[in-house]
Each structure stands twice: as structure tokens, then as C-alpha cells.
C-alpha positions in Angstrom: -42.3 114.7 -194.9 -44.3 117.1 -197.4 -44.7 120.9 -196.2 -47.7 122.8 -196.9 -46.6 123.6 -200.2 -45.7 119.8 -201.2 -42.3 119.8 -201.0 -40.5 116.9 -199.4 -38.1 117.9 -196.6 -35.4 115.3 -196.3 -32.3 117.2 -195.5 -31.1 118.6 -192.0 -28.4 121.4 -191.6 -27.3 120.8 -188.1 -25.2 123.4 -186.3 -23.3 122.0 -183.2 -21.7 125.5 -182.4 -21.7 129.0 -183.1 -18.2 129.2 -182.3 -15.8 130.3 -185.0 -12.1 131.3 -185.1 -12.3 133.2 -188.5 -13.9 136.6 -189.2 -15.0 136.0 -192.8 -16.0 139.4 -194.3 -19.6 138.3 -195.3 -20.6 136.5 -191.8 -19.1 138.5 -189.1 -16.7 141.3 -188.1 -15.7 140.4 -184.5 -12.5 139.7 -183.6 -11.5 136.5 -182.0 -13.3 133.5 -181.5 -17.1 133.9 -181.0 -18.3 133.7 -177.0 -19.6 130.4 -176.6 -23.6 130.1 -176.6 -25.4 127.3 -175.2 -24.7 123.9 -177.0 -26.8 120.8 -177.2 -25.0 117.6 -175.8 -24.2 114.6 -178.3 -27.2 112.9 -176.9 -29.6 115.9 -177.6 -28.3 116.3 -181.3 -28.8 112.3 -181.4 -32.3 112.5 -180.4 -32.9 115.3 -182.7 -31.6 113.7 -185.9 -33.4 110.4 -184.9 -36.8 112.4 -184.7 -36.2 114.2 -187.9 -35.3 110.8 -189.6 -38.8 109.5 -188.4 -40.4 112.3 -190.2 -38.3 111.7 -193.6 -35.3 113.4 -193.2 -32.4 111.4 -195.2 -29.4 113.4 -195.0 -27.6 115.4 -192.0 -25.0 118.3 -192.7 -22.9 118.9 -189.5 -22.3 122.8 -189.6 -21.5 125.8 -187.1 -19.6 128.1 -186.5 -16.7 126.1 -186.7 -17.8 122.2 -186.0 -14.2 121.0 -185.1 -13.9 123.4 -182.2 -16.3 120.8 -180.6 -14.0 118.7 -178.3 -16.7 116.0 -178.6 -17.1 116.4 -182.5 -16.1 112.7 -183.0 -19.0 111.5 -180.6 -21.7 113.4 -182.1 -20.4 112.1 -185.9 -20.3 108.6 -184.1 -23.8 109.1 -182.7 -25.5 110.3 -185.7 -23.8 107.6 -188.2 -24.7 104.7 -186.0 -28.5 105.7 -186.9 -29.9 103.2 -189.2 -31.3 104.4 -192.3 -29.4 107.7 -192.7 -28.2 108.1 -196.3 -25.7 110.9 -195.9 -23.7 112.4 -193.1 -21.1 115.3 -194.0 -19.7 118.3 -192.8 -18.9 121.9 -193.4 -15.8 123.2 -192.2 -13.4 126.3 -192.5 -10.4 123.3 -192.2 -8.5 125.5 -190.0 -8.1 122.6 -187.5 -9.0 119.6 -190.1 -5.2 118.2 -190.6 -4.7 115.2 -188.5 -8.6 114.6 -188.2 -10.0 113.7 -191.7 -9.2 110.1 -191.3 -10.6 109.9 -187.8 -14.0 111.5 -188.8 -13.8 109.4 -191.8 -13.7 106.3 -189.2 -16.4 107.7 -186.9 -18.8 107.7 -189.8 -18.4 110.9 -191.8 -19.0 110.6 -195.5 -18.0 113.8 -197.3 -16.6 117.3 -196.5 -17.4 120.9 -197.7 -15.0 123.3 -197.0 -14.8 126.9 -197.0 -11.9 128.4 -199.2 -12.8 132.1 -200.6 -9.0 132.6 -202.2 -6.2 130.6 -203.4 -3.7 133.5 -202.3 -2.5 133.5 -198.9 -2.8 137.5 -198.5 -6.4 137.5 -199.9 -7.8 134.3 -197.7 -6.2 136.3 -194.6 -7.8 139.6 -196.0 -11.6 137.8 -196.2 -11.1 135.5 -193.4 -8.7 136.4 -190.8 -7.0 133.0 -191.3 -4.2 130.8 -192.6 -4.7 129.2 -195.9 -1.9 126.4 -195.1 -4.1 124.2 -192.9 -6.7 124.4 -195.2 -4.8 123.2 -198.4 -3.3 120.4 -196.1 -7.0 119.4 -194.8 -8.2 119.3 -198.7 -5.3 116.8 -199.4 -5.9 114.9 -196.2 -9.9 114.8 -196.8 -9.3 113.4 -200.4 -6.8 110.5 -199.3 -9.5 109.9 -196.4 -12.1 109.1 -198.9 -14.6 111.9 -197.9 -15.8 112.5 -201.5 -16.8 114.2 -203.4 -15.2 116.7 -201.5 -16.6 120.3 -202.4 -15.0 123.8 -202.0 -17.4 126.5 -200.9 -16.1 129.9 -202.6 -18.0 133.1 -201.7 -17.2 135.8 -204.6 -16.7 139.0 -203.8 -16.5 141.8 -206.4 -13.2 143.4 -206.5 -11.7 141.1 -203.8 -11.4 137.3 -205.2 -13.5 137.3 -208.5 -10.2 137.3 -210.6 -9.4 133.7 -208.9 -12.2 132.4 -210.6 -10.1 130.2 -213.2 -8.0 129.4 -210.7 -10.4 127.5 -208.8 -11.9 126.0 -211.8 -8.5 124.7 -212.7 -8.6 122.7 -209.6 -11.0 120.2 -210.9 -8.8 119.4 -213.5 -6.9 116.4 -211.8 -9.0 116.4 -208.2 -12.3 114.7 -207.5 -13.4 117.6 -205.9 -16.5 120.3 -206.6 -15.7 123.9 -206.7 -19.1 125.6 -206.0 -19.3 129.6 -206.5 -22.1 130.9 -204.1 -23.5 134.2 -204.6 -22.8 136.8 -201.6 -26.1 137.2 -199.6 -27.2 140.1 -197.4 -26.2 138.7 -194.2 -24.0 140.1 -191.5 -22.6 143.6 -192.7 -23.5 142.8 -196.6 -27.5 143.6 -196.2 -27.0 147.0 -198.3 -23.3 146.3 -199.8 -24.9 145.1 -203.1 -22.2 146.6 -205.1 -20.0 143.7 -204.1 -22.3 141.1 -205.1 -21.5 139.4 -208.3 -24.2 137.2 -210.2 -23.4 133.7 -210.9 -24.9 134.1 -214.5 -22.0 137.1 -215.1 -19.4 134.2 -214.3 -21.2 131.4 -216.2 -21.7 133.9 -219.3 -17.6 134.4 -219.4 -16.9 130.8 -219.7 -19.3 129.2 -222.5 -17.0 126.0 -222.5 -18.5 124.9 -219.1 -20.6 122.1 -219.9 -24.2 121.4 -217.8 -24.5 118.4 -215.9 -27.2 116.4 -214.3 -28.0 117.1 -210.8 -26.7 114.2 -208.1 -29.7 114.7 -206.0 -33.2 116.2 -206.2 -33.4 119.7 -204.5 -29.6 120.2 -205.0 -29.0 123.8 -204.7 -26.2 124.0 -207.2 -26.4 124.0 -211.0 -23.4 121.9 -212.0 -21.0 122.2 -214.9 -18.0 120.5 -216.1 -15.0 121.4 -218.3 -14.5 118.3 -220.6 -12.1 116.0 -219.6 -11.7 117.4 -216.2 -12.3 115.1 -213.0 -14.1 117.5 -211.0 -17.2 119.7 -211.1 -18.1 123.4 -211.0 -21.0 124.0 -209.1 -23.3 127.6 -209.0 -25.2 128.5 -206.1 -27.2 131.3 -206.6 -29.9 132.2 -203.9 -30.1 135.8 -205.1 -30.5 135.7 -208.6 -32.1 132.4 -209.4 -34.1 131.2 -206.1 -34.1 127.4 -205.9 -36.9 127.9 -203.0 -39.7 125.8 -205.2 -37.4 122.9 -204.7 -35.9 123.4 -201.2 -35.7 120.3 -199.1 -34.0 121.4 -196.0 -34.4 122.7 -192.7 -31.8 124.0 -190.2 -31.6 123.3 -186.4 -29.1 125.6 -184.5 -26.5 124.6 -181.8 -28.9 126.0 -178.9 -31.7 123.7 -180.2 -33.8 126.2 -182.0 -35.2 124.9 -185.6 -34.9 127.5 -188.4 -37.4 126.3 -191.5 -35.6 129.2 -193.8 -32.2 130.7 -193.7 -33.7 133.7 -195.3 -36.9 133.9 -193.3 -36.9 135.3 -189.6 -38.7 132.7 -188.2 -37.3 130.3 -185.3 -38.8 127.4 -183.3 -37.2 126.6 -179.9 -37.1 122.8 -179.5 -35.9 123.4 -175.7 -39.4 122.8 -174.4 -39.9 119.3 -176.5 -36.6 118.3 -175.4 -37.4 118.3 -172.0 -40.4 116.0 -172.9 -40.4 112.5 -174.4 -39.7 111.8 -178.0 -43.1 112.1 -179.4 -43.4 115.6 -178.2 -40.1 116.4 -179.9 -41.0 114.8 -183.1 -44.5 116.8 -183.2 -42.8 120.0 -182.5 -40.4 119.5 -185.3 -43.4 118.1 -187.7 -45.1 121.3 -187.0 -42.1 123.6 -188.0 -41.6 121.4 -191.2 -45.3 121.7 -192.3 -45.1 125.3 -191.9 -42.0 126.1 -193.8 -42.4 129.5 -195.9 -42.7 129.3 -199.7 -39.6 131.1 -200.4 -36.9 133.1 -198.6 -37.4 136.7 -197.8 -33.5 138.1 -197.8 -35.1 141.7 -198.7 -36.8 141.8 -195.5 -35.1 139.5 -193.2 -32.9 141.2 -190.6 -30.8 139.0 -189.2 -30.7 141.4 -186.5 -29.5 138.7 -183.8 -28.3 135.9 -185.9 -25.2 136.3 -188.3 -24.2 133.2 -190.4 -22.2 131.6 -188.1 -25.0 131.5 -185.7 -27.5 130.0 -187.9 -25.2 127.6 -189.4 -23.5 127.5 -192.7 
């Protein structure tokens, strides 16, 4: 389906929970697992995805919070994977609970994994997230073995903390069929005014002229991809602040309480609860209206995120 600016919206990011056991500095700072808020059932997620697909959605990414905190995550994956015509189903995870589950997710119908990994140093990883790096590294290996490829590592660069590890991350792509993607720190949570910690991806790329550009894998891809000649994997740069990619944006987000957010960086949300209580036509019409009114560009400079941090909106 086309929005009011002629962009073809084909990608749904579907948050299945606000809960997360980590406290990443660029997302939230509360201790412990986020309190459990209203979460839709697997059948309700299936209805939403089916309605979105009838409007042109082709790809779905399951996000959170941390999706693997859902005890029924395999049922959610199975229901969505079974929808005829879906071209891709992936998941973003912090991988704290991934060991022992990668093959089960693959069997349920998941095709790819994105793993958040902001440092390869155990002490820095813990400083940034409050978590343990070992299950993440084990989960990466099991994800590759299970064929959840291309497996992508998401690295949020924070000046003075993990920016000295860029080359170590790039080295991971030498022998491994993975994408390492460097993401600019966004003004979300406690980072709204803390621009001193933000590193432009252009700064990272300029220092590494040996990176060779690659064509995008698909239209609307948020990352600019590069490769070290002879390496198996890719290096991607996602630059929502320094280089907006809004003109090619092809995505919408639905949060775990059934609220649709057409743009991450604009304070506009459309509850789908009323439409969910009606028939599929009403649900489809509500989503269609929201897609058409998707804003032209993000406005991180004026977006408050007063009630929503990244774990609540969906990564």
C-alpha cells in the first residue's frame, strides 16, 4: 500500500512485549525486568499481520523489549510464519535467552535473527546493558548453525565507551556469514540532549577507506552496506540522524498493546484495540488509514518519548 507520499509500505515491526531483562543505557535505565504491560495474544498478532499483509505488508520483524521473554513466542512465530504469501519473518533479540532456542525458532518458521551486541568486551557489555555477554556469543553461534541467516549484529556506538571496538567488530565478518551494523545513537530515553556521546557513521566510514560499497539487498533498506574485500560478511551503517532515509522508509510499527506507530521519531500513535474488537474489515480499515497518514519524516528533535522508550516502542 502507498502512503500519502507515494512510499510503498511493505515492512511491519511487531513488538510482542515491552519487557526486557537488560537496561541498555541508550534505551532505559530502570533496574530489573520492565513491568508487564498489556500484551496481545498470539491469535491477535496473527490477525494484525494478516490484515497488514492484505494491505501489502510482505515482511515482519518480531521485536520487543525482549521477544524471548514471551513463553508463547514459538506459537507466535508459528502462526505468523504459516500466513500464505509472507516473504520474510525475522526477530530482534538481546540473545540472553537464545541458547537452546535457535533451532526451535527455525523449525517454527523464523528465517533470520538480529542480535543486539554493543561490545565484545564482557566488562563493557555489562556496563552498557547490565547483561552477560556469554549467552549472546553462544546464541550467535547457534543462530548461524541453525541457518538463521544472514544473522545481523546491531551495534549502537557510544563515544568514549565502545567506539574503540569498531575494527574488532568488522573483523567478525572475515570468516562469518554475518552482517555487523553500526547504528547511530538516537535521542531516545536519556539520550535526548546527550549529543556529545553520539558518533556520526560518516566519521567511522571516513577512517576506513578500505570498505567497499555493496548494493542494497532490498528496497528501503535502512543500512548502507560495505565489505572488506575477501571477507564473507557485510558491514552496515544505519544513520537516522546524520543521513535521514525517510524518503525510502517502507515500515510501520505495532506495539505489544496493539498501538500502531507509523514513525519511530514522531509522537503519533493509533490504538487498534477498538478495531480488534470488531471484524477483520474494521481492523484493515484502521491500519489502512494509519499507513496513508504516515508522516513524511521523523522529528527526533521535537519527539518527546515521554511515555515510550525504545523497549516499549519496539526495536
